[in-house]
C-alpha positions in Angstrom: 57.8 -10.3 -14.3 61.1 -8.5 -14.3 62.3 -6.8 -17.7 65.8 -7.4 -16.9 66.6 -10.8 -15.8 70.2 -11.4 -14.5 70.7 -15.0 -14.5 73.3 -16.5 -11.7 74.6 -19.5 -10.1 75.5 -18.0 -7.1 73.1 -15.8 -4.9 73.0 -12.3 -5.4 70.1 -10.2 -4.9 70.3 -8.8 -8.5 66.4 -7.8 -9.4 66.2 -4.7 -7.7 69.4 -3.4 -9.6 68.2 -4.9 -12.4 65.2 -2.9 -12.2 66.8 0.4 -11.6 69.2 0.2 -14.4 66.1 -0.5 -17.1 64.1 2.1 -16.4 67.1 4.6 -15.6 68.2 3.6 -19.4 64.3 3.5 -20.3 64.8 0.3 -21.5 61.2 -1.7 -22.7 62.0 -4.6 -23.9 62.7 -7.9 -22.1 66.2 -8.2 -21.4 68.7 -10.8 -19.9 72.2 -11.0 -18.8 74.3 -13.7 -17.8 76.3 -13.3 -13.7 79.5 -15.2 -13.5 81.2 -15.0 -10.5 85.0 -16.9 -10.1 88.6 -17.4 -8.6 91.5 -15.0 -8.9 93.4 -18.1 -10.8 90.4 -17.8 -13.8 89.9 -14.6 -13.6 93.7 -13.3 -14.2 93.7 -15.9 -16.9 90.1 -14.3 -18.7 91.9 -11.1 -18.2 94.9 -11.9 -20.0 93.1 -14.0 -22.8 90.5 -11.1 -23.8 92.1 -7.9 -23.1 95.7 -8.6 -22.7 96.1 -7.8 -19.2 98.2 -10.3 -17.0 96.4 -9.5 -14.3 93.5 -9.9 -11.7 90.5 -7.8 -11.9 87.3 -7.0 -10.3 84.8 -7.2 -13.3 84.7 -8.0 -16.8 81.5 -7.1 -19.2 81.1 -9.3 -22.8 78.2 -7.4 -24.6 76.6 -9.2 -26.8 75.5 -6.6 -29.0 77.3 -4.0 -30.8 76.4 -0.3 -31.2 73.9 -0.2 -28.7 75.0 3.0 -26.8 71.8 5.5 -26.2 69.5 3.5 -27.9 65.9 1.3 -26.8 66.6 -1.6 -27.9 63.9 -4.1 -29.2 63.9 -7.6 -29.7 63.1 -7.6 -33.5 66.1 -5.9 -34.0 68.4 -8.3 -32.6 66.6 -11.8 -33.4 69.4 -14.1 -33.4 70.5 -13.2 -29.6 67.0 -13.5 -28.3 65.7 -16.7 -26.2 62.7 -17.5 -25.1 61.5 -13.9 -25.4 64.2 -12.6 -24.0 67.1 -10.5 -25.8 71.0 -11.4 -24.1 72.9 -8.8 -23.3 75.7 -10.0 -22.3 77.8 -11.4 -19.5 79.4 -10.3 -16.2 82.6 -11.8 -14.5 83.3 -11.1 -11.4 86.0 -12.2 -9.2 85.1 -13.3 -5.7 88.7 -12.7 -3.7 88.4 -8.8 -5.0 85.2 -8.3 -4.5 86.2 -9.5 -0.4 89.9 -7.6 -1.0 88.0 -4.1 -2.3 84.5 -4.2 0.7 87.4 -4.5 2.8 89.6 -1.6 1.5 86.1 0.6 0.9 84.9 0.0 4.5 81.6 -1.3 3.3 79.6 -4.5 2.9 80.4 -7.5 -0.2 76.9 -7.3 -1.1 77.6 -3.5 -1.5 80.7 -4.2 -3.5 78.9 -6.7 -5.6 76.2 -4.2 -6.4 78.4 -1.5 -7.3 80.5 -4.2 -9.6 76.9 -5.2 -11.2 75.5 -1.2 -12.3 79.7 -1.1 -13.3 79.1 -4.4 -15.9 75.6 -3.5 -16.8 76.3 -0.2 -18.1 79.5 -1.4 -20.1 76.4 -4.0 -21.6 74.1 -1.1 -22.7 77.3 0.4 -24.2 78.0 3.0 -21.7 81.3 3.8 -19.8 80.4 4.0 -15.7 81.6 7.7 -15.7 78.9 8.5 -18.1 76.0 10.5 -17.8 72.6 9.5 -17.6 71.1 10.0 -20.9 
């Protein structure tokens, strides 16, 4: 059983990514994150509502836990964020059109771009900035 479960309605091979991030950050508890894909119009609206930036972006992260940077998460510390024994760490939203555009721009596959953005989003859910070095 995966220790970090990525829940998404769209098909994405997230198990390997989740396992790598989980292991790299030395996590031990059963965790869960939601992954949502949306179109440009929805993403622009969400970005404007949540960040005050009225433009399309590639990925947004919405952590459910505060002050978790560098911490080993434990379910007992967040009883109200637990669902079926898993600690919900937050949601990641990706824009399908930006994924396509950026994959083309950088000369790689859409799968590669989704992977990059998922890692980026997960780092934010763990309270890290993507350019932070490993602890």
